[in-house]
All heavy atoms as TSV, in Angstrom:
chain	resi	resn	atom	element	x	y	z
A	1	MET	N	N	-37.456	-35.423	155.257
A	1	MET	CA	C	-38.485	-36.161	154.531
A	1	MET	C	C	-38.675	-35.566	153.147
A	1	MET	O	O	-39.007	-36.268	152.209
A	1	MET	CB	C	-39.768	-36.072	155.321
A	1	MET	CG	C	-40.786	-37.084	154.888
A	1	MET	SD	S	-40.284	-38.785	155.061
A	1	MET	CE	C	-41.206	-39.280	156.467
A	2	ARG	N	N	-38.450	-34.275	153.009
A	2	ARG	CA	C	-38.571	-33.648	151.681
A	2	ARG	C	C	-37.556	-34.214	150.716
A	2	ARG	O	O	-37.835	-34.368	149.521
A	2	ARG	CB	C	-38.358	-32.112	151.805
A	2	ARG	CG	C	-39.509	-31.421	152.412
A	2	ARG	CD	C	-40.487	-31.088	151.304
A	2	ARG	NE	N	-41.417	-30.115	151.792
A	2	ARG	CZ	C	-42.697	-30.123	151.474
A	2	ARG	NH1	N	-43.172	-31.087	150.732
A	2	ARG	NH2	N	-43.512	-29.198	151.903
A	3	LYS	N	N	-36.331	-34.490	151.223
A	3	LYS	CA	C	-35.312	-35.048	150.359
A	3	LYS	C	C	-35.745	-36.446	149.854
A	3	LYS	O	O	-35.445	-36.805	148.707
A	3	LYS	CB	C	-33.964	-35.173	151.080
A	3	LYS	CG	C	-33.335	-33.789	151.345
A	3	LYS	CD	C	-32.012	-33.928	152.002
A	3	LYS	CE	C	-31.414	-32.539	152.226
A	3	LYS	NZ	N	-30.127	-32.586	152.846
A	4	LEU	N	N	-36.396	-37.194	150.676
A	4	LEU	CA	C	-36.882	-38.502	150.288
A	4	LEU	C	C	-37.891	-38.411	149.153
A	4	LEU	O	O	-37.837	-39.131	148.194
A	4	LEU	CB	C	-37.467	-39.226	151.491
A	4	LEU	CG	C	-38.089	-40.633	151.178
A	4	LEU	CD1	C	-37.043	-41.601	150.647
A	4	LEU	CD2	C	-38.758	-41.136	152.434
A	5	THR	N	N	-38.817	-37.482	149.298
A	5	THR	CA	C	-39.827	-37.321	148.255
A	5	THR	C	C	-39.205	-36.824	146.962
A	5	THR	O	O	-39.620	-37.284	145.866
A	5	THR	CB	C	-40.953	-36.349	148.691
A	5	THR	OG1	O	-40.373	-35.078	149.001
A	5	THR	CG2	C	-41.739	-36.895	149.858
A	6	ARG	N	N	-38.247	-35.951	147.040
A	6	ARG	CA	C	-37.544	-35.484	145.827
A	6	ARG	C	C	-36.746	-36.631	145.173
A	6	ARG	O	O	-36.730	-36.743	143.936
A	6	ARG	CB	C	-36.624	-34.310	146.137
A	6	ARG	CG	C	-37.383	-33.057	146.427
A	6	ARG	CD	C	-36.488	-31.900	146.644
A	6	ARG	NE	N	-37.293	-30.701	146.933
A	6	ARG	CZ	C	-36.867	-29.627	147.518
A	6	ARG	NH1	N	-35.602	-29.576	147.908
A	6	ARG	NH2	N	-37.640	-28.600	147.728
A	7	ALA	N	N	-36.148	-37.465	146.013
A	7	ALA	CA	C	-35.414	-38.611	145.435
A	7	ALA	C	C	-36.367	-39.571	144.747
A	7	ALA	O	O	-36.085	-40.116	143.675
A	7	ALA	CB	C	-34.655	-39.333	146.560
A	8	LEU	N	N	-37.549	-39.835	145.344
A	8	LEU	CA	C	-38.548	-40.698	144.740
A	8	LEU	C	C	-39.039	-40.124	143.428
A	8	LEU	O	O	-39.232	-40.843	142.431
A	8	LEU	CB	C	-39.722	-40.930	145.697
A	8	LEU	CG	C	-39.434	-41.835	146.880
A	8	LEU	CD1	C	-40.613	-41.779	147.836
A	8	LEU	CD2	C	-39.094	-43.241	146.440
A	9	ILE	N	N	-39.264	-38.810	143.349
A	9	ILE	CA	C	-39.704	-38.182	142.112
A	9	ILE	C	C	-38.592	-38.272	141.067
A	9	ILE	O	O	-38.885	-38.539	139.880
A	9	ILE	CB	C	-40.123	-36.701	142.383
A	9	ILE	CG1	C	-41.396	-36.675	143.219
A	9	ILE	CG2	C	-40.299	-35.939	141.090
A	9	ILE	CD1	C	-41.726	-35.326	143.743
A	10	LEU	N	N	-37.370	-38.076	141.434
A	10	LEU	CA	C	-36.265	-38.205	140.490
A	10	LEU	C	C	-36.170	-39.591	139.967
A	10	LEU	O	O	-35.972	-39.830	138.764
A	10	LEU	CB	C	-34.963	-37.758	141.163
A	10	LEU	CG	C	-33.712	-37.871	140.292
A	10	LEU	CD1	C	-33.815	-36.916	139.140
A	10	LEU	CD2	C	-32.467	-37.558	141.106
A	11	LEU	N	N	-36.271	-40.598	140.831
A	11	LEU	CA	C	-36.243	-42.016	140.391
A	11	LEU	C	C	-37.402	-42.321	139.460
A	11	LEU	O	O	-37.306	-43.066	138.530
A	11	LEU	CB	C	-36.268	-42.936	141.597
A	11	LEU	CG	C	-34.946	-43.021	142.367
A	11	LEU	CD1	C	-35.167	-43.888	143.616
A	11	LEU	CD2	C	-33.871	-43.625	141.509
A	12	SER	N	N	-38.550	-41.696	139.758
A	12	SER	CA	C	-39.723	-41.881	138.910
A	12	SER	C	C	-39.478	-41.307	137.507
A	12	SER	O	O	-39.824	-41.962	136.505
A	12	SER	CB	C	-40.948	-41.195	139.538
A	12	SER	OG	O	-42.056	-41.297	138.679
A	13	VAL	N	N	-38.843	-40.142	137.410
A	13	VAL	CA	C	-38.545	-39.567	136.131
A	13	VAL	C	C	-37.511	-40.435	135.379
A	13	VAL	O	O	-37.674	-40.681	134.161
A	13	VAL	CB	C	-37.972	-38.116	136.345
A	13	VAL	CG1	C	-37.377	-37.581	135.046
A	13	VAL	CG2	C	-39.070	-37.203	136.846
A	14	VAL	N	N	-36.499	-40.934	136.064
A	14	VAL	CA	C	-35.511	-41.802	135.415
A	14	VAL	C	C	-36.206	-43.090	134.894
A	14	VAL	O	O	-35.956	-43.517	133.744
A	14	VAL	CB	C	-34.373	-42.160	136.408
A	14	VAL	CG1	C	-33.497	-43.251	135.845
A	14	VAL	CG2	C	-33.574	-40.914	136.698
A	15	GLY	N	N	-37.094	-43.657	135.695
A	15	GLY	CA	C	-37.797	-44.835	135.272
A	15	GLY	C	C	-38.685	-44.580	134.041
A	15	GLY	O	O	-38.759	-45.387	133.093
A	16	PHE	N	N	-39.318	-43.390	134.014
A	16	PHE	CA	C	-40.145	-43.028	132.886
A	16	PHE	C	C	-39.297	-42.885	131.626
A	16	PHE	O	O	-39.669	-43.353	130.556
A	16	PHE	CB	C	-40.916	-41.751	133.165
A	16	PHE	CG	C	-41.750	-41.300	132.021
A	16	PHE	CD1	C	-42.940	-41.902	131.720
A	16	PHE	CD2	C	-41.385	-40.209	131.244
A	16	PHE	CE1	C	-43.709	-41.480	130.650
A	16	PHE	CE2	C	-42.085	-39.786	130.180
A	16	PHE	CZ	C	-43.278	-40.420	129.880
A	17	VAL	N	N	-38.185	-42.214	131.749
A	17	VAL	CA	C	-37.315	-42.004	130.586
A	17	VAL	C	C	-36.797	-43.348	130.070
A	17	VAL	O	O	-36.767	-43.620	128.851
A	17	VAL	CB	C	-36.104	-41.078	130.949
A	17	VAL	CG1	C	-35.033	-41.083	129.867
A	17	VAL	CG2	C	-36.627	-39.649	131.196
A	18	LEU	N	N	-36.423	-44.260	130.968
A	18	LEU	CA	C	-35.973	-45.586	130.537
A	18	LEU	C	C	-37.091	-46.371	129.891
A	18	LEU	O	O	-36.854	-47.109	128.925
A	18	LEU	CB	C	-35.422	-46.349	131.748
A	18	LEU	CG	C	-34.077	-45.863	132.257
A	18	LEU	CD1	C	-33.677	-46.644	133.558
A	18	LEU	CD2	C	-32.986	-45.961	131.263
A	19	ALA	N	N	-38.324	-46.156	130.389
A	19	ALA	CA	C	-39.463	-46.889	129.765
A	19	ALA	C	C	-39.694	-46.337	128.321
A	19	ALA	O	O	-39.975	-47.151	127.398
A	19	ALA	CB	C	-40.712	-46.672	130.616
A	20	VAL	N	N	-39.599	-45.040	128.173
A	20	VAL	CA	C	-39.807	-44.476	126.835
A	20	VAL	C	C	-38.684	-44.892	125.896
A	20	VAL	O	O	-38.950	-45.322	124.746
A	20	VAL	CB	C	-39.911	-42.929	126.906
A	20	VAL	CG1	C	-39.836	-42.302	125.574
A	20	VAL	CG2	C	-41.137	-42.491	127.678
A	21	LEU	N	N	-37.465	-44.854	126.333
A	21	LEU	CA	C	-36.327	-45.265	125.478
A	21	LEU	C	C	-36.462	-46.730	125.112
A	21	LEU	O	O	-36.267	-47.129	123.969
A	21	LEU	CB	C	-35.033	-44.978	126.194
A	21	LEU	CG	C	-34.611	-43.550	126.307
A	21	LEU	CD1	C	-33.306	-43.382	127.094
A	21	LEU	CD2	C	-34.439	-42.880	124.947
A	22	GLY	N	N	-36.764	-47.567	126.087
A	22	GLY	CA	C	-36.927	-48.988	125.808
A	22	GLY	C	C	-38.055	-49.294	124.891
A	22	GLY	O	O	-37.955	-50.198	124.043
A	23	SER	N	N	-39.105	-48.552	124.971
A	23	SER	CA	C	-40.244	-48.712	124.095
A	23	SER	C	C	-39.888	-48.331	122.664
A	23	SER	O	O	-40.259	-49.012	121.739
A	23	SER	CB	C	-41.429	-47.912	124.620
A	23	SER	OG	O	-42.531	-48.035	123.813
A	24	PHE	N	N	-39.239	-47.181	122.488
A	24	PHE	CA	C	-38.871	-46.729	121.177
A	24	PHE	C	C	-37.815	-47.631	120.512
A	24	PHE	O	O	-37.894	-47.904	119.312
A	24	PHE	CB	C	-38.413	-45.284	121.140
A	24	PHE	CG	C	-39.475	-44.300	121.277
A	24	PHE	CD1	C	-39.371	-43.189	122.069
A	24	PHE	CD2	C	-40.636	-44.428	120.502
A	24	PHE	CE1	C	-40.369	-42.232	122.151
A	24	PHE	CE2	C	-41.661	-43.483	120.615
A	24	PHE	CZ	C	-41.516	-42.393	121.443
A	25	MET	N	N	-36.877	-48.093	121.308
A	25	MET	CA	C	-35.804	-48.931	120.790
A	25	MET	C	C	-36.235	-50.400	120.671
A	25	MET	O	O	-35.596	-51.170	119.984
A	25	MET	CB	C	-34.568	-48.831	121.614
A	25	MET	CG	C	-33.964	-47.426	121.593
A	25	MET	SD	S	-32.343	-47.257	122.422
A	25	MET	CE	C	-32.584	-48.122	123.952
A	26	GLY	N	N	-37.275	-50.790	121.398
A	26	GLY	CA	C	-37.755	-52.138	121.340
A	26	GLY	C	C	-36.849	-53.138	122.085
A	26	GLY	O	O	-36.727	-54.267	121.642
A	27	VAL	N	N	-36.149	-52.701	123.083
A	27	VAL	CA	C	-35.209	-53.544	123.817
A	27	VAL	C	C	-35.547	-53.537	125.296
A	27	VAL	O	O	-36.280	-52.661	125.780
A	27	VAL	CB	C	-33.739	-53.097	123.598
A	27	VAL	CG1	C	-33.338	-53.200	122.180
A	27	VAL	CG2	C	-33.563	-51.703	124.144
A	28	THR	N	N	-34.990	-54.491	125.985
A	28	THR	CA	C	-35.081	-54.479	127.465
A	28	THR	C	C	-33.809	-53.849	128.015
A	28	THR	O	O	-32.728	-54.039	127.455
A	28	THR	CB	C	-35.243	-55.910	128.046
A	28	THR	OG1	O	-34.156	-56.681	127.640
A	28	THR	CG2	C	-36.529	-56.536	127.525
A	29	ILE	N	N	-33.915	-53.099	129.047
A	29	ILE	CA	C	-32.752	-52.444	129.670
A	29	ILE	C	C	-32.547	-53.067	131.016
A	29	ILE	O	O	-33.458	-53.139	131.853
A	29	ILE	CB	C	-33.047	-50.911	129.847
A	29	ILE	CG1	C	-33.298	-50.295	128.481
A	29	ILE	CG2	C	-31.888	-50.251	130.520
A	29	ILE	CD1	C	-33.825	-48.877	128.487
A	30	LEU	N	N	-31.324	-53.598	131.228
A	30	LEU	CA	C	-30.961	-54.323	132.456
A	30	LEU	C	C	-31.871	-55.518	132.673
A	30	LEU	O	O	-32.173	-55.843	133.817
A	30	LEU	CB	C	-30.962	-53.361	133.637
A	30	LEU	CG	C	-29.992	-52.171	133.564
A	30	LEU	CD1	C	-30.261	-51.248	134.760
A	30	LEU	CD2	C	-28.605	-52.680	133.586
A	31	GLY	N	N	-32.382	-56.081	131.631
A	31	GLY	CA	C	-33.303	-57.245	131.762
A	31	GLY	C	C	-34.675	-56.928	132.154
A	31	GLY	O	O	-35.429	-57.805	132.495
A	32	ILE	N	N	-35.056	-55.613	132.169
A	32	ILE	CA	C	-36.386	-55.216	132.571
A	32	ILE	C	C	-37.071	-54.638	131.344
A	32	ILE	O	O	-36.534	-53.782	130.610
A	32	ILE	CB	C	-36.302	-54.120	133.726
A	32	ILE	CG1	C	-35.558	-54.696	134.909
A	32	ILE	CG2	C	-37.688	-53.687	134.105
A	32	ILE	CD1	C	-35.254	-53.689	135.976
A	33	SER	N	N	-38.303	-55.057	131.126
A	33	SER	CA	C	-39.070	-54.576	129.983
A	33	SER	C	C	-39.521	-53.137	130.212
A	33	SER	O	O	-39.549	-52.675	131.362
A	33	SER	CB	C	-40.274	-55.466	129.745
A	33	SER	OG	O	-41.192	-55.349	130.819
A	34	PRO	N	N	-39.878	-52.411	129.150
A	34	PRO	CA	C	-40.357	-51.008	129.314
A	34	PRO	C	C	-41.567	-50.956	130.203
A	34	PRO	O	O	-41.742	-50.007	130.977
A	34	PRO	CB	C	-40.672	-50.618	127.901
A	34	PRO	CG	C	-39.823	-51.419	126.993
A	34	PRO	CD	C	-39.676	-52.747	127.731
A	35	GLU	N	N	-42.459	-51.966	130.165
A	35	GLU	CA	C	-43.627	-51.989	131.054
A	35	GLU	C	C	-43.238	-52.034	132.525
A	35	GLU	O	O	-43.895	-51.442	133.351
A	35	GLU	CB	C	-44.526	-53.180	130.722
A	35	GLU	CG	C	-45.179	-53.075	129.348
A	35	GLU	CD	C	-44.266	-53.622	128.241
A	35	GLU	OE1	O	-43.203	-54.189	128.544
A	35	GLU	OE2	O	-44.616	-53.400	127.046
A	36	GLY	N	N	-42.159	-52.751	132.811
A	36	GLY	CA	C	-41.697	-52.816	134.211
A	36	GLY	C	C	-41.213	-51.437	134.702
A	36	GLY	O	O	-41.500	-51.082	135.822
A	37	PHE	N	N	-40.458	-50.743	133.838
A	37	PHE	CA	C	-40.055	-49.375	134.242
A	37	PHE	C	C	-41.254	-48.476	134.362
A	37	PHE	O	O	-41.300	-47.613	135.235
A	37	PHE	CB	C	-39.087	-48.789	133.216
A	37	PHE	CG	C	-37.693	-49.307	133.314
A	37	PHE	CD1	C	-37.164	-50.163	132.364
A	37	PHE	CD2	C	-36.931	-48.963	134.389
A	37	PHE	CE1	C	-35.875	-50.612	132.487
A	37	PHE	CE2	C	-35.614	-49.445	134.556
A	37	PHE	CZ	C	-35.112	-50.265	133.572
A	38	SER	N	N	-42.237	-48.592	133.472
A	38	SER	CA	C	-43.424	-47.790	133.567
A	38	SER	C	C	-44.203	-48.003	134.848
A	38	SER	O	O	-44.605	-47.048	135.529
A	38	SER	CB	C	-44.335	-48.058	132.385
A	38	SER	OG	O	-45.521	-47.299	132.426
A	39	ARG	N	N	-44.364	-49.250	135.210
A	39	ARG	CA	C	-45.056	-49.552	136.453
A	39	ARG	C	C	-44.269	-49.019	137.692
A	39	ARG	O	O	-44.841	-48.519	138.642
A	39	ARG	CB	C	-45.261	-51.083	136.610
A	39	ARG	CG	C	-46.280	-51.594	135.685
A	39	ARG	CD	C	-46.544	-53.081	135.958
A	39	ARG	NE	N	-47.222	-53.666	134.851
A	39	ARG	CZ	C	-46.787	-54.705	134.174
A	39	ARG	NH1	N	-45.684	-55.322	134.557
A	39	ARG	NH2	N	-47.452	-55.221	133.160
A	40	GLY	N	N	-42.941	-49.208	137.628
A	40	GLY	CA	C	-42.095	-48.762	138.694
A	40	GLY	C	C	-42.146	-47.231	138.902
A	40	GLY	O	O	-42.254	-46.748	140.023
A	41	CYS	N	N	-42.116	-46.502	137.798
A	41	CYS	CA	C	-42.138	-45.012	137.941
A	41	CYS	C	C	-43.500	-44.565	138.460
A	41	CYS	O	O	-43.584	-43.620	139.220
A	41	CYS	CB	C	-41.738	-44.334	136.629
A	41	CYS	SG	S	-42.952	-44.316	135.326
A	42	THR	N	N	-44.572	-45.252	138.044
A	42	THR	CA	C	-45.906	-44.896	138.546
A	42	THR	C	C	-45.996	-45.139	140.066
A	42	THR	O	O	-46.448	-44.279	140.829
A	42	THR	CB	C	-47.009	-45.693	137.842
A	42	THR	OG1	O	-46.876	-45.442	136.452
A	42	THR	CG2	C	-48.357	-45.350	138.343
A	43	ASN	N	N	-45.512	-46.282	140.508
A	43	ASN	CA	C	-45.485	-46.570	141.944
A	43	ASN	C	C	-44.627	-45.608	142.773
A	43	ASN	O	O	-45.066	-45.167	143.830
A	43	ASN	CB	C	-45.048	-48.026	142.188
A	43	ASN	CG	C	-46.009	-49.044	141.701
A	43	ASN	OD1	O	-47.217	-48.761	141.551
A	43	ASN	ND2	N	-45.544	-50.251	141.375
A	44	LEU	N	N	-43.478	-45.283	142.239
A	44	LEU	CA	C	-42.627	-44.297	142.960
A	44	LEU	C	C	-43.294	-42.909	143.051
A	44	LEU	O	O	-43.233	-42.256	144.055
A	44	LEU	CB	C	-41.267	-44.198	142.273
A	44	LEU	CG	C	-40.352	-45.398	142.436
A	44	LEU	CD1	C	-39.135	-45.218	141.530
A	44	LEU	CD2	C	-39.930	-45.558	143.890
A	45	ALA	N	N	-43.940	-42.506	141.992
A	45	ALA	CA	C	-44.637	-41.213	141.999
A	45	ALA	C	C	-45.782	-41.263	142.994
A	45	ALA	O	O	-46.006	-40.256	143.705
A	45	ALA	CB	C	-45.134	-40.880	140.607
A	46	LEU	N	N	-46.523	-42.357	143.038
A	46	LEU	CA	C	-47.632	-42.424	143.986
A	46	LEU	C	C	-47.117	-42.397	145.462
A	46	LEU	O	O	-47.727	-41.783	146.314
A	46	LEU	CB	C	-48.468	-43.685	143.757
A	46	LEU	CG	C	-49.311	-43.651	142.525
A	46	LEU	CD1	C	-49.961	-44.998	142.272
A	46	LEU	CD2	C	-50.366	-42.555	142.615
A	47	ILE	N	N	-46.013	-43.061	145.706
A	47	ILE	CA	C	-45.424	-43.031	147.062
A	47	ILE	C	C	-44.986	-41.621	147.429
A	47	ILE	O	O	-45.229	-41.142	148.539
A	47	ILE	CB	C	-44.226	-44.019	147.172
A	47	ILE	CG1	C	-44.741	-45.485	147.066
A	47	ILE	CG2	C	-43.461	-43.817	148.465
A	47	ILE	CD1	C	-43.636	-46.508	146.929
A	48	ALA	N	N	-44.367	-40.932	146.450
A	48	ALA	CA	C	-43.965	-39.544	146.737
A	48	ALA	C	C	-45.149	-38.646	147.004
A	48	ALA	O	O	-45.139	-37.815	147.916
A	48	ALA	CB	C	-43.163	-38.996	145.530
A	49	ILE	N	N	-46.234	-38.832	146.260
A	49	ILE	CA	C	-47.463	-38.035	146.478
A	49	ILE	C	C	-48.026	-38.304	147.856
A	49	ILE	O	O	-48.426	-37.393	148.599
A	49	ILE	CB	C	-48.447	-38.276	145.381
A	49	ILE	CG1	C	-48.004	-37.705	144.061
A	49	ILE	CG2	C	-49.849	-37.711	145.727
A	49	ILE	CD1	C	-48.799	-38.162	142.855
A	50	ALA	N	N	-48.074	-39.594	148.240
A	50	ALA	CA	C	-48.582	-39.951	149.563
A	50	ALA	C	C	-47.758	-39.359	150.659
A	50	ALA	O	O	-48.321	-38.845	151.661
A	50	ALA	CB	C	-48.647	-41.468	149.679
A	51	LEU	N	N	-46.424	-39.355	150.503
A	51	LEU	CA	C	-45.583	-38.769	151.528
A	51	LEU	C	C	-45.803	-37.244	151.632
A	51	LEU	O	O	-45.830	-36.698	152.710
A	51	LEU	CB	C	-44.128	-39.092	151.249
A	51	LEU	CG	C	-43.666	-40.526	151.522
A	51	LEU	CD1	C	-42.213	-40.721	151.040
A	51	LEU	CD2	C	-43.726	-40.777	153.022
A	52	LEU	N	N	-45.893	-36.595	150.518
A	52	LEU	CA	C	-46.142	-35.152	150.523
A	52	LEU	C	C	-47.458	-34.820	151.183
A	52	LEU	O	O	-47.565	-33.818	151.935
A	52	LEU	CB	C	-46.092	-34.593	149.083
A	52	LEU	CG	C	-44.717	-34.521	148.470
A	52	LEU	CD1	C	-44.830	-34.102	146.978
A	52	LEU	CD2	C	-43.861	-33.543	149.208
A	53	LEU	N	N	-48.486	-35.598	150.897
A	53	LEU	CA	C	-49.782	-35.355	151.559
A	53	LEU	C	C	-49.726	-35.646	153.079
A	53	LEU	O	O	-50.310	-34.874	153.831
A	53	LEU	CB	C	-50.866	-36.218	150.923
A	53	LEU	CG	C	-51.281	-35.820	149.522
A	53	LEU	CD1	C	-52.243	-36.876	148.937
A	53	LEU	CD2	C	-51.901	-34.480	149.522
A	54	ALA	N	N	-48.970	-36.640	153.454
A	54	ALA	CA	C	-48.858	-36.929	154.888
A	54	ALA	C	C	-48.066	-35.817	155.561
A	54	ALA	O	O	-48.414	-35.438	156.710
A	54	ALA	CB	C	-48.109	-38.276	155.067
A	55	LEU	N	N	-47.044	-35.276	154.964
A	55	LEU	CA	C	-46.269	-34.180	155.530
A	55	LEU	C	C	-47.138	-32.921	155.640
A	55	LEU	O	O	-47.084	-32.192	156.653
A	55	LEU	CB	C	-45.091	-33.877	154.663
A	55	LEU	CG	C	-43.900	-34.846	154.714
A	55	LEU	CD1	C	-42.849	-34.439	153.723
A	55	LEU	CD2	C	-43.342	-34.891	156.091
A	56	ASP	N	N	-48.006	-32.691	154.665
A	56	ASP	CA	C	-48.893	-31.535	154.691
A	56	ASP	C	C	-49.861	-31.665	155.860
A	56	ASP	O	O	-50.151	-30.668	156.518
A	56	ASP	CB	C	-49.584	-31.395	153.388
A	56	ASP	CG	C	-50.303	-30.064	153.253
A	56	ASP	OD1	O	-49.759	-29.061	153.700
A	56	ASP	OD2	O	-51.407	-30.050	152.705
A	57	LYS	N	N	-50.402	-32.839	156.087
A	57	LYS	CA	C	-51.359	-33.045	157.188
A	57	LYS	C	C	-50.668	-32.859	158.551
A	57	LYS	O	O	-51.240	-32.291	159.474
A	57	LYS	CB	C	-51.962	-34.425	157.115
A	57	LYS	CG	C	-53.071	-34.537	156.063
A	57	LYS	CD	C	-53.780	-35.887	156.194
A	57	LYS	CE	C	-54.859	-35.966	155.194
A	57	LYS	NZ	N	-55.610	-37.256	155.312
A	58	GLU	N	N	-49.424	-33.296	158.661
A	58	GLU	CA	C	-48.719	-33.131	159.912
A	58	GLU	C	C	-48.438	-31.664	160.182
A	58	GLU	O	O	-48.540	-31.235	161.350
A	58	GLU	CB	C	-47.346	-33.900	159.822
A	58	GLU	CG	C	-47.458	-35.369	159.963
A	58	GLU	CD	C	-46.124	-36.030	159.854
A	58	GLU	OE1	O	-45.092	-35.350	159.825
A	58	GLU	OE2	O	-46.090	-37.329	159.817
A	59	ARG	N	N	-48.130	-30.906	159.149
A	59	ARG	CA	C	-47.840	-29.479	159.387
A	59	ARG	C	C	-49.131	-28.707	159.768
A	59	ARG	O	O	-49.105	-27.835	160.601
A	59	ARG	CB	C	-47.302	-28.882	158.098
A	59	ARG	CG	C	-45.881	-29.241	157.903
A	59	ARG	CD	C	-45.249	-28.441	156.814
A	59	ARG	NE	N	-43.897	-28.861	156.620
A	59	ARG	CZ	C	-43.240	-28.742	155.492
A	59	ARG	NH1	N	-43.834	-28.259	154.439
A	59	ARG	NH2	N	-42.002	-29.157	155.409
A	60	SER	N	N	-50.263	-29.056	159.130
A	60	SER	CA	C	-51.476	-28.363	159.416
A	60	SER	C	C	-52.051	-28.771	160.813
A	60	SER	O	O	-52.682	-27.973	161.477
A	60	SER	CB	C	-52.497	-28.552	158.326
A	60	SER	OG	O	-52.895	-29.952	158.284
A	61	ALA	N	N	-51.758	-29.988	161.226
A	61	ALA	CA	C	-52.278	-30.437	162.542
A	61	ALA	C	C	-51.425	-29.972	163.668
A	61	ALA	O	O	-51.855	-29.714	164.777
A	61	ALA	CB	C	-52.342	-31.993	162.575
A	62	GLY	N	N	-50.129	-29.841	163.373
A	62	GLY	CA	C	-49.159	-29.483	164.458
A	62	GLY	C	C	-48.890	-28.064	164.543
A	62	GLY	O	O	-48.961	-27.189	165.223
């Protein structure tokens, strides 16, 4: 499960970088606007945080 959270965080970082690049260049990347990448990286980061919190609760309860 840790690998999944790390993968989500990595994808979030990639999405953020693509959003910044697209914003500075003023172009869409792969047909997705910079706002789309920004929303996507935020959602992936929130999912990773939720998974980490859930794992922490399982460890402390078990």
